[in-house]
C-alpha positions in Angstrom: 0.0 0.0 0.0 1.3 3.4 -0.9 -0.4 6.7 0.0 0.2 10.1 -1.5 -0.4 11.8 1.9 1.9 11.9 4.9 1.8 13.5 8.4 4.1 13.4 11.4 3.2 12.5 14.9 4.4 14.2 18.1 7.6 12.0 18.1 8.5 13.2 14.6 7.6 9.8 12.9 6.2 10.2 9.5 3.2 8.1 8.6 0.4 7.8 6.0 -3.0 8.9 7.6 -5.4 6.0 7.1 -8.3 6.6 9.6 -10.0 9.7 10.9 -11.3 10.0 14.5 -13.7 12.9 15.2 -14.6 13.7 18.8 -17.4 15.9 20.0 -16.6 19.6 20.3 -17.0 19.7 24.1 -14.8 16.6 24.7 -12.8 17.1 27.9 -9.0 17.6 27.5 -8.4 14.8 30.0 -10.4 12.4 27.9 -8.5 13.3 24.8 -5.1 12.8 26.5 -6.2 9.5 27.9 -7.5 8.2 24.6 -4.4 9.2 22.7 -2.1 7.6 25.2 -4.1 4.4 25.0 -3.9 4.4 21.2 -0.2 5.1 21.2 0.7 2.7 24.1 2.6 -0.6 23.5 0.5 -3.7 22.9 2.0 -5.4 26.0 0.7 -2.5 28.1 -2.8 -2.9 26.6 -2.5 -0.2 24.0 -3.1 -0.3 20.2 0.5 0.8 19.4 -0.7 3.0 16.6 0.4 6.4 15.4 -1.9 9.4 15.9 -1.7 13.1 15.3 -4.1 16.0 15.7 -5.4 17.6 12.5 -4.2 21.1 11.8 -7.1 23.3 10.8 -6.4 26.2 8.5 -8.1 29.4 9.5 -8.3 32.5 7.3 -5.4 34.3 9.0 -3.6 31.7 11.1 -3.1 28.1 11.7 -4.4 26.5 14.9 -4.5 22.9 16.2 -7.9 21.3 16.7 -8.3 18.8 19.5 -11.5 17.4 17.8 -10.2 15.5 14.8 -7.3 13.1 14.7 -5.5 11.1 12.0 -4.5 7.6 12.8 -1.8 5.5 11.0 0.7 2.8 11.7 4.2 1.6 11.1 4.6 -1.2 8.5 5.8 -3.7 11.1 2.7 -3.0 13.2 0.4 -3.5 10.3 2.0 -6.8 9.4 1.7 -8.1 12.9 -1.9 -6.8 12.9 -2.5 -8.8 9.7 -1.6 -12.0 11.6 -3.8 -10.9 14.5 -6.9 -10.5 12.3 -6.2 -13.8 10.4 -5.6 -12.5 6.9 -5.0 -15.2 4.3 -2.5 -14.5 1.6 -1.1 -16.4 -1.4 1.9 -18.6 -0.4 4.8 -19.3 -2.6 3.3 -22.6 -3.7 0.1 -20.9 -4.9 -2.1 -21.9 -2.0 -3.9 -19.4 0.3 -2.6 -19.5 3.8 -3.0 -17.6 7.0 -0.4 -14.9 7.1 2.3 -15.0 9.9 4.8 -12.3 10.5 7.6 -14.9 11.1 7.0 -16.5 7.7 6.4 -13.3 5.8 9.2 -13.9 3.3 7.5 -17.1 2.2 4.4 -15.3 0.8 4.3 -14.7 -2.9 3.7 -11.0 -3.0 6.0 -10.0 -0.1 9.0 -8.1 -1.4 11.5 -6.0 0.4 9.8 -4.4 3.5 6.4 -5.5 2.3 5.3 -2.0 1.3 2.7 -3.2 -1.2 1.9 -6.5 0.5 -1.3 -5.3 2.1 -4.1 -3.5 0.3 -5.3 -0.1 1.5 -8.6 -1.7 2.6 -6.7 -4.3 4.6 -4.5 -1.7 6.3 -7.6 0.3 7.4 -9.4 -2.8 8.5 -6.4 -3.7 10.7 -6.4 -0.3 12.3 -10.2 -0.5 12.9 -9.7 -3.9 14.5 -7.0 -2.6 16.8 -9.1 0.4 17.8 -12.2 -1.8 18.4 -10.2 -4.2 20.6 -8.7 -1.4 22.7 -10.1 -2.3 26.1 -10.4 -0.7 29.5 -7.9 -1.9 32.1 -8.4 -0.6 35.6 -10.5 2.5 34.8 -13.9 2.6 36.5 -15.0 5.4 34.2 -13.9 7.4 31.2 -11.4 10.1 32.5 -13.3 13.5 32.5 -16.7 11.8 32.5 -17.5 10.2 35.9 -20.9 9.0 34.7 -19.6 7.1 31.7 -18.7 3.9 33.4 -16.0 1.4 32.3 -15.1 -2.1 33.5 -12.1 -4.3 32.7 -12.4 -5.7 29.1 -14.9 -3.1 27.9 -14.2 -1.8 24.4 -13.1 1.8 24.8 -14.2 2.9 21.3 -17.6 1.4 21.6 -18.2 3.1 24.9 -17.2 6.5 23.5 -19.4 5.9 20.5 -22.5 4.9 22.6 -22.1 8.1 24.7 -21.6 10.4 21.6 -18.1 11.4 22.8 -16.7 9.8 19.6 -18.9 11.1 16.8 -17.5 9.1 14.0 -14.4 7.4 12.7 -13.9 6.5 9.1 -11.2 5.4 6.6 -9.6 8.2 4.6 -9.7 8.1 0.8 -6.5 7.9 -1.1 -6.9 10.4 -3.9 -4.5 8.7 -6.4 -5.9 5.2 -5.9 -9.4 6.5 -6.1 -8.7 8.3 -9.3 -7.3 5.2 -10.9 -10.2 3.1 -9.7 -12.8 5.6 -10.9 -11.3 5.6 -14.4 -11.3 1.8 -14.7 -14.7 1.4 -13.1 -17.3 4.0 -14.1 -15.9 7.1 -15.7 -15.7 5.4 -19.1 -18.9 3.8 -20.3 -17.9 0.4 -21.8 -19.2 -3.1 -22.2 -16.8 -5.0 -20.0 -16.4 -6.8 -16.7 -16.0 -4.7 -13.6 -12.5 -4.5 -12.0 -13.5 -6.6 -9.1 -10.0 -7.1 -7.8 -9.4 -3.4 -7.8 -12.7 -2.8 -6.0 -11.8 -5.4 -3.4 -8.3 -3.9 -3.1 -9.8 -0.5 -2.3 -13.1 -1.2 -0.6 -12.8 -4.7 0.7 -14.4 -8.1 0.0 -17.9 -7.4 1.2 -18.5 -4.6 -1.3 -16.6 -6.4 -4.1 -18.8 -9.5 -3.6 -21.9 -7.3 -4.0 -20.7 -5.8 -7.2 -19.7 -9.3 -8.3 -23.2 -10.6 -7.6 -24.7 -7.6 -9.4 -22.6 -8.3 -12.5 -23.3 -12.0 -12.4 -27.1 -11.4 -12.0 -27.1 -9.0 -14.9 -25.2 -11.4 -17.3 -27.4 -14.3 -16.1 -30.5 -12.3 -17.2 -29.2 -11.8 -20.7 -30.6 -15.2 -22.0 -34.0 -14.4 -20.5 -33.9 -10.9 -22.0 -33.0 -12.3 -25.5 -35.7 -14.9 -25.4 -38.2 -12.3 -24.0 -37.8 -9.8 -26.8 -39.2 -12.0 -29.7 -41.6 -13.6 -27.3 -43.0 -10.1 -26.5 -43.0 -9.0 -30.1 -44.7 -12.0 -31.7 -46.9 -13.4 -29.0 -47.9 -10.2 -27.1 -51.7 -10.7 -27.4 -51.5 -14.5 -27.3 -51.6 -15.2 -23.6 -51.7 -18.9 -24.1 -48.1 -19.0 -25.3 -46.5 -18.1 -21.9 -46.2 -21.8 -20.9 -42.9 -22.4 -22.6 -41.5 -19.2 -21.2 -42.6 -20.3 -17.7 -40.8 -23.6 -18.1 -37.6 -21.8 -19.1 -38.1 -19.5 -16.1 -38.2 -22.6 -13.8 -34.9 -23.9 -15.2 -33.2 -20.5 -15.1 -34.2 -19.7 -11.5 -33.0 -23.1 -10.4 -29.6 -23.0 -12.1 -28.9 -19.3 -11.5 -28.2 -19.5 -7.8 -26.3 -22.8 -7.8 -23.8 -21.5 -10.3 -23.4 -18.2 -8.3 -22.3 -20.2 -5.2 -19.4 -21.6 -7.2 -18.5 -18.1 -8.6 -18.7 -16.7 -5.1 -16.4 -19.4 -3.7 -13.9 -18.8 -6.6 -13.8 -15.1 -5.8 -13.6 -15.7 -2.0 -10.8 -18.2 -2.3 -8.7 -15.8 -4.5 -9.3 -13.0 -2.0 -8.4 -15.2 1.0 -11.7 -15.1 2.8 -13.1 -18.6 2.0 -11.2 -20.5 4.6 -10.7 -17.5 6.9 -12.1 -18.0 10.4 -14.8 -15.6 11.4 -13.7 -13.1 14.0 -15.2 -13.4 17.5 -18.2 -11.0 17.6 -18.2 -8.2 20.2 -21.4 -6.8 21.6 -23.1 -4.0 19.5 -22.4 -0.4 20.5 -26.1 0.1 21.3 -26.4 -3.2 23.4 -27.3 -2.5 27.0 -28.2 -4.5 30.2 -27.1 -5.2 33.7 -23.4 -5.9 34.2 -22.5 -9.6 34.2 -19.8 -12.1 33.0 -19.5 -13.5 29.5 -19.0 -17.3 30.0 -16.9 -17.5 26.8 -14.4 -14.6 27.4 -14.7 -14.4 31.2 -14.9 -10.6 30.8 -17.5 -8.3 32.4 -20.0 -7.0 29.9 -23.7 -6.1 29.8 -26.1 -9.1 30.0 -29.7 -8.9 28.8 -32.2 -11.7 29.5 -33.1 -13.6 26.4 -36.7 -14.2 27.7 -37.2 -10.4 27.8 -36.0 -10.1 24.3 -38.3 -12.9 23.1 -41.3 -11.2 24.8 -40.5 -8.0 22.9 -40.3 -9.9 19.6 -43.5 -11.9 20.0 -45.6 -9.4 21.9 -44.7 -6.2 20.1 -42.6 -6.7 16.9 -44.6 -9.6 15.5 -48.0 -7.9 16.0 -46.6 -4.7 14.6 -45.4 -6.5 11.4 -48.8 -8.2 11.1 -50.5 -4.8 11.4 -48.3 -3.4 8.7 -49.1 -6.3 6.5 -52.8 -5.7 7.0 -52.4 -2.0 6.1 -50.5 -3.1 3.0 -53.3 -5.4 1.9 -55.9 -2.6 2.7 -54.0 -0.2 0.4 -53.9 -3.0 -2.2 -57.7 -3.2 -2.1 -58.0 0.6 -2.5 -55.8 0.2 -5.6 -58.2 -2.4 -7.1 -61.1 0.0 -6.5 -59.2 2.6 -8.4 -58.6 0.1 -11.2 -62.3 -0.7 -11.5 -63.1 3.1 -11.5 -60.6 3.8 -14.3 -61.9 0.8 -16.3 -65.5 1.9 -15.9 -64.6 5.4 -17.2 -62.7 3.8 -20.2 -65.7 1.5 -21.0 -68.1 4.5 -21.0 -65.9 6.6 -23.3 -62.9 4.8 -24.9 -60.4 7.4 -26.2 -56.7 8.4 -25.8 -57.2 10.2 -22.4 -59.2 7.4 -20.8 -56.8 4.8 -22.1 -53.9 6.7 -20.4 -56.1 6.9 -17.3 -56.0 3.1 -17.1 -52.3 3.2 -16.1 -52.7 6.0 -13.5 -53.9 3.7 -10.6 -50.9 1.3 -11.1 -48.5 4.3 -11.2 -49.9 5.7 -8.0 -49.9 2.3 -6.3 -46.2 1.8 -7.3 -45.2 5.2 -5.8 -47.2 4.3 -2.6 -45.4 0.9 -2.4 -42.0 2.7 -2.5 -43.1 5.2 0.2 -44.5 2.4 2.4 -41.3 0.3 2.0 -39.2 3.3 3.1 -41.4 4.1 6.1 -41.5 0.5 7.2 -37.7 0.3 6.9 -37.3 3.0 9.5 -39.9 1.4 11.8 -38.2 -2.0 11.4 -34.8 -0.6 12.3 -36.2 1.1 15.4 -38.0 -2.1 16.5 -34.9 -4.3 15.9 -32.8 -1.8 17.9 -35.4 -1.8 20.7 -35.3 -5.6 20.9 -31.7 -5.1 22.1 -29.8 -7.8 20.2 -26.3 -8.5 21.6 -24.5 -9.2 18.3 -24.6 -7.3 15.0 -25.2 -10.5 13.1 -28.3 -11.2 15.1 -29.5 -7.6 14.7 -29.0 -7.9 10.9 -30.8 -11.3 10.6 -33.9 -10.0 12.5 -33.9 -6.8 10.5 -33.6 -8.7 7.2 -36.5 -11.0 8.1 -38.8 -8.1 9.1 -38.0 -6.1 5.9 -38.2 -9.1 3.5 -41.6 -10.3 4.8 -43.1 -6.8 4.5 -41.5 -6.0 1.1 -42.5 -9.3 -0.4 -46.2 -8.8 0.6 -46.2 -5.1 -0.2 -44.7 -5.6 -3.7 -46.1 -8.9 -4.8 -49.5 -9.3 -3.1 -51.4 -7.5 -5.8 -49.8 -9.5 -8.5 -50.7 -12.8 -6.7 -54.2 -11.6 -6.3 -54.6 -10.7 -9.9 -53.0 -13.9 -11.1 -54.8 -16.5 -8.9 -57.9 -14.8 -7.6 -59.0 -12.6 -10.5 -57.1 -14.8 -13.0 -56.8 -11.8 -15.3 -53.6 -12.2 -17.3 -54.1 -8.9 -19.2 -54.3 -6.9 -16.0 -51.4 -8.9 -14.5 -49.2 -8.0 -17.4 -50.2 -4.3 -17.2 -49.7 -4.2 -13.4 -46.4 -6.0 -13.5 -45.1 -3.7 -16.3 -46.3 -0.5 -14.5 -44.9 -1.6 -11.1 -41.5 -2.6 -12.5 -41.0 0.5 -14.7 -42.2 3.0 -12.0 -40.1 1.4 -9.2 -37.0 1.5 -11.5 -37.6 5.1 -12.4 -38.0 6.1 -8.7 -34.9 4.1 -7.8 -32.8 5.7 -10.5 -33.9 9.2 -9.3 -33.1 8.3 -5.7 -29.8 6.4 -6.4 -28.3 8.2 -9.4 -29.7 11.7 -10.1 -30.2 12.8 -6.5 -26.7 11.7 -5.2 -25.1 13.3 -8.3 -26.9 16.6 -7.7 -26.0 16.6 -4.0 -22.4 15.8 -4.8 -22.2 18.6 -7.4 -23.7 21.1 -5.0 -21.4 20.1 -2.1 -18.3 20.2 -4.3 -19.1 23.7 -5.5 -19.3 25.0 -1.9 -16.0 23.3 -1.0 -14.1 24.5 -4.1 -15.3 28.0 -3.5 -13.9 27.9 0.0 -10.6 26.3 -1.1 -10.1 28.9 -3.9 -10.8 31.7 -1.4 -8.2 30.3 1.0 -5.6 28.7 -1.3 -6.1 29.9 -4.8 -5.5 27.2 -7.4 -3.4 24.8 -5.3 -4.5 21.2 -4.8 -7.0 20.3 -2.1 -5.0 20.0 1.1 -5.4 17.2 3.7 -7.4 19.3 6.2 -10.0 20.2 3.5 -10.1 16.6 2.3 -10.8 15.3 5.8 -13.5 17.9 6.4 -15.1 17.2 3.0 -15.2 13.5 3.7 -16.4 14.0 7.2 -19.4 15.8 5.8 -20.2 13.1 3.3 -23.1 10.7 3.8 -22.3 7.5 5.7 -22.6 4.3 3.7 -25.0 2.0 5.6 -23.8 -1.2 4.0 -25.1 -3.4 1.1 -28.5 -4.1 2.8 -30.6 -1.8 0.5 -28.6 -2.8 -2.6 -29.2 -6.5 -2.0 -32.9 -5.8 -1.2 -33.4 -4.0 -4.5 -31.9 -6.9 -6.4 -34.0 -9.3 -4.4 -37.2 -7.6 -5.4 -36.1 -7.4 -9.1 -35.3 -11.1 -9.0 -38.8 -11.6 -7.6 -40.4 -9.7 -10.5 -38.4 -11.7 -13.0 -38.7 -15.2 -11.5 -42.3 -15.0 -10.4 -44.3 -13.4 -13.2 -42.0 -12.6 -16.2 -43.7 -15.3 -18.2 -46.7 -13.0 -18.6 -44.5 -10.0 -19.3 -41.4 -11.2 -21.1 -39.7 -7.8 -21.3 -39.2 -7.7 -17.5 -35.8 -9.4 -17.8 -34.7 -6.8 -20.3 -35.9 -4.0 -18.1 -33.9 -5.4 -15.2 -30.8 -5.8 -17.3 -31.0 -2.1 -18.3 -31.7 -1.1 -14.7 -28.7 -3.1 -13.5 -26.3 -1.7 -16.1 -27.1 1.9 -14.9 -27.0 0.5 -11.3 -23.4 -0.5 -11.7 -22.4 3.0 -12.7 -24.6 4.9 -10.2 -23.5 2.7 -7.3 -19.8 3.0 -8.3 -20.2 6.8 -8.5 -21.8 6.9 -5.1 -19.1 4.8 -3.5 -16.4 7.0 -4.9 -17.9 10.5 -4.7 -21.0 10.6 -2.5 -20.4 8.4 0.5 -17.7 8.3 3.1 -15.3 5.4 2.4 -16.6 2.4 4.4 -14.3 0.1 6.3 -13.6 -3.2 4.6 -15.9 -6.1 5.7 -14.3 -9.5 5.1 -16.9 -11.8 3.5 -16.8 -15.2 1.9 -20.4 -15.1 0.4 -23.4 -12.8 0.3 -24.6 -14.2 3.7 -28.3 -14.3 4.6 -29.2 -13.0 1.2 -28.3 -16.3 -0.4 -31.0 -17.9 1.6 -33.4 -15.1 0.7 -32.8 -15.6 -3.0 -33.1 -19.4 -2.7 -36.5 -19.0 -0.9 -37.7 -16.7 -3.7 -36.5 -19.3 -6.2 -38.6 -22.0 -4.5 -41.6 -19.7 -4.4 -41.1 -19.1 -8.2 -41.4 -22.8 -8.9 -44.8 -22.9 -7.2 -45.9 -19.7 -8.9 -44.9 -20.7 -12.4 -46.4 -24.1 -12.1 -49.7 -22.4 -11.0 -49.5 -20.0 -13.9 -49.0 -22.9 -16.3 -52.1 -24.6 -14.8 -54.1 -21.5 -15.6 -53.2 -21.6 -19.2 -56.0 -22.6 -21.6 -53.5 -24.7 -23.5 -52.9 -26.9 -20.4 -56.5 -26.9 -19.3 -57.5 -28.3 -22.7 -55.6 -31.6 -21.8 -57.9 -32.0 -18.7 -61.5 -31.8 -20.1 -62.8 -34.0 -17.3 -62.4 -31.5 -14.5 -60.1 -29.3 -12.5 -59.3 -31.9 -9.8 -57.1 -34.0 -12.0 -55.4 -30.8 -13.3 -54.6 -29.5 -9.8 -53.3 -32.9 -8.7 -51.1 -33.1 -11.8 -49.7 -29.6 -11.3 -49.0 -30.2 -7.6 -47.2 -33.4 -8.6 -45.1 -31.7 -11.2 -44.3 -28.8 -8.8 -43.1 -31.4 -6.2 -40.9 -33.1 -8.8 -39.4 -29.8 -9.9 -38.7 -28.8 -6.2 -37.2 -32.2 -5.6 -35.0 -31.7 -8.8 -34.0 -28.3 -7.5 -32.8 -29.7 -4.2 -31.1 -32.7 -5.8 -29.3 -30.2 -8.2 -28.2 -28.2 -5.2 -26.8 -31.4 -3.6 -25.1 -32.6 -6.8 -23.5 -29.3 -7.8 -20.7 -28.7 -5.2 -20.8 -25.1 -3.8 -17.0 -25.0 -4.0 -15.2 -26.0 -7.2 -13.2 -29.3 -7.1 -9.7 -27.7 -7.5 -10.4 -25.3 -4.6 -11.6 -28.2 -2.5 -8.3 -30.0 -3.1 -6.3 -26.9 -2.1 -8.3 -26.5 1.1 -7.9 -30.2 2.0 -4.2 -30.1 1.3 -3.8 -27.0 3.5 -5.8 -28.7 6.3 -3.7 -31.9 6.0 -0.4 -29.9 6.2 -1.7 -28.0 9.2 -2.5 -31.3 11.0 0.9 -32.8 10.1 2.6 -29.6 11.4 0.6 -29.9 14.7 1.6 -33.5 15.1 5.3 -32.7 14.6 5.0 -29.9 17.1 3.5 -32.2 19.7 6.1 -34.9 19.1 8.9 -32.3 19.5 7.4 -31.1 22.7 7.0 -34.7 24.0 10.6 -35.5 23.1 11.9 -32.5 25.1 10.0 -33.4 28.3 12.4 -36.2 29.3 15.4 -34.0 28.7 14.0 -31.4 31.2 13.2 -34.2 33.7 16.9 -35.2 33.7 
C-alpha cells in the first residue's frame, strides 16, 4: 500500500494517515489525552501501538490545532503483525492461500522488500479498525473526564465512547491517487466489459466487491432471459396462451442461476483469502445494554440482557406490529383495485386516448405508494430491531432482514398474486407488472443516481469556492479533504442494494412469463445501477471500512427462498393456461393434482441439483484439503517435538 499523503506524529515519525477520528466539540481535554495515550501505548501495556496526530485546521489568518479531529496511522511492522492478529489469508509461494504470519512473511508470494505493497489499503484500514475496536479498558472505573460514563475491565473503549456520543465518527480516509485510478477503470468510461472486481476489493474490501460481483453475475445471467423475452414479446404479445414455454424456461433458469453463483462466489472468495478464513469473535453491538455480568466465553465483564425479555419484545410487540403493517399493505392494495375498477369503468363508457392513459394511473400511484410504504416501514423495522436489544450485530441484521423481507414481499407482490390467482386476469397482471416494475425502477434511478449526483455537485461547488478563497488554485489540502469526507453521507452497507436486487429477482422469476420484457428492463436497470453505485461509493459516501466476506450471507437464503416460491408460482400459472386446461377436459381436480405433482418433482429436482453441484469447485476443495492436511501434520510434529523435550527437562 502506498499513500500520496503523509503527516508526522508528536515524536516526529512520518506516517500515512489511514483513519480519521472525530470527537465531540465539548470533549474534555483529560479524555483526549487518555484516549491518545491508549492508542499510542505498546501492545503489552494494553495499547493499540498506533500512530496518531491532531489535524491542523487552517483558519483565514492563522493556523491552529484542533483537538477534535485526529489522524491515525501505523508503522509497517505493526500493520504486518496486525494482519496476523486478524487472520488475513495471503497467497503462499506454492500458490495456496494460507494464514499470514509475520515470522514466515518472506514465504508469501507478493511479499517483497519491506512489504510496502503486500497489504491493500482496505486491509490496512481494517487492521487499524480492529486494533481500535479491541482497545479495552484496564483498571479504569469510568472514562477520564466523565465520571458518569462507566467502564469495566475488558470493555471496548471505542464502543463506549461511541455509545455516549463522545466519539462522533471514525472512518477510513480516501487515497486520492488510488481513487482516481479506480474511478477511471470502473465508471468514468462507459464500456461493455467486466468490472475491475480485484481493484474494488483492493480499495473497498471483500464485502462490497462481492456485492458488485453478484450484481454483475445477476445482470449477465438475465441476458438469455432478455434475449428470449424480446421476440416472445413482439410476436406473442396478445397470445396469452403462449406463456407456458417461457414459464418452463423460467423454472430452469431460476434453479440453475443461484447454484452457479455459489461456485462463482467461492472462486472469488478463495482468490481473496476469505473462503477459509475463520470468522472473528463478535463483540457486543455499541447500542447493546443491560445489567453488568460475566461472559462465560471470554470471562470478561459485559452487559447481560435476559433472552426471555428479548423474546417477549419480539413476539408481543414486533410480530403484532409486522402483522398490522401487512394488514395495512393489503388494505392499500384493495384501494388500488377499487381505483382500477373506477378507471376501467370510465374507459368503457368513453374509450379514447385520455381514458386509455387513465387506465395506467392507478398502477403508477400504487407503485409510488409501495415505495413510500417500504421506506417508512424500513425506519420502523430498524427502530424495533434496535429496541429488541440484540447483543450481536449479526443477530440484529438477521432479524432486520427477516422483518424487511416479509413486508417488502407482501407489499410488492401481493397485488400480482391476487390478480393472477384470484382474479385470473392475465391482461391486468401483465399491465400491473409492467407498471410496477417500470415505475419502481424510475424512482430508484432518481433516488440512487440523479439525487446523489446533484447533491455531490452542490457540495463540491461549496468546497471548491472555500478552497479557492483560502488557497487559490493549489491542490485540495489534507485538512480540507478530511473535512469534506467527514461531511459526506455515511454508507450504511449493502442491505438496501441487495434488497433492491432481491425484489427485481422476484419480479423476473415469479411473473416474467406474462411480461417477457421484465428481464430486459432489469438488465437495463442493473447496467445503470453499476455506474450509479460506483459513482456513489467513490464520490458521495464516506469510504466504508472493509468487511471481510466469503459469500453474500443471509441474502443467499433469501434468493433461494424466492426461487422456490417461483417454482410454485410458475407451475400455478402454467395450470391457468387454456393450453394446459385443454388436456384435462374431465375437470379441475385432475389438473390440480397433476400440477402439484409436477411442482413437487421440480422442487425435488431443485434440491437434488443443489446437492449434486458442489458449492466449492473441485480444484479449490483439493487446495483447502491439502492445507488442512499440512496443518494437522505440522501440529503432530510440534506435539512430538514437545513430547521429546519433556524427558530432557526431567533429567
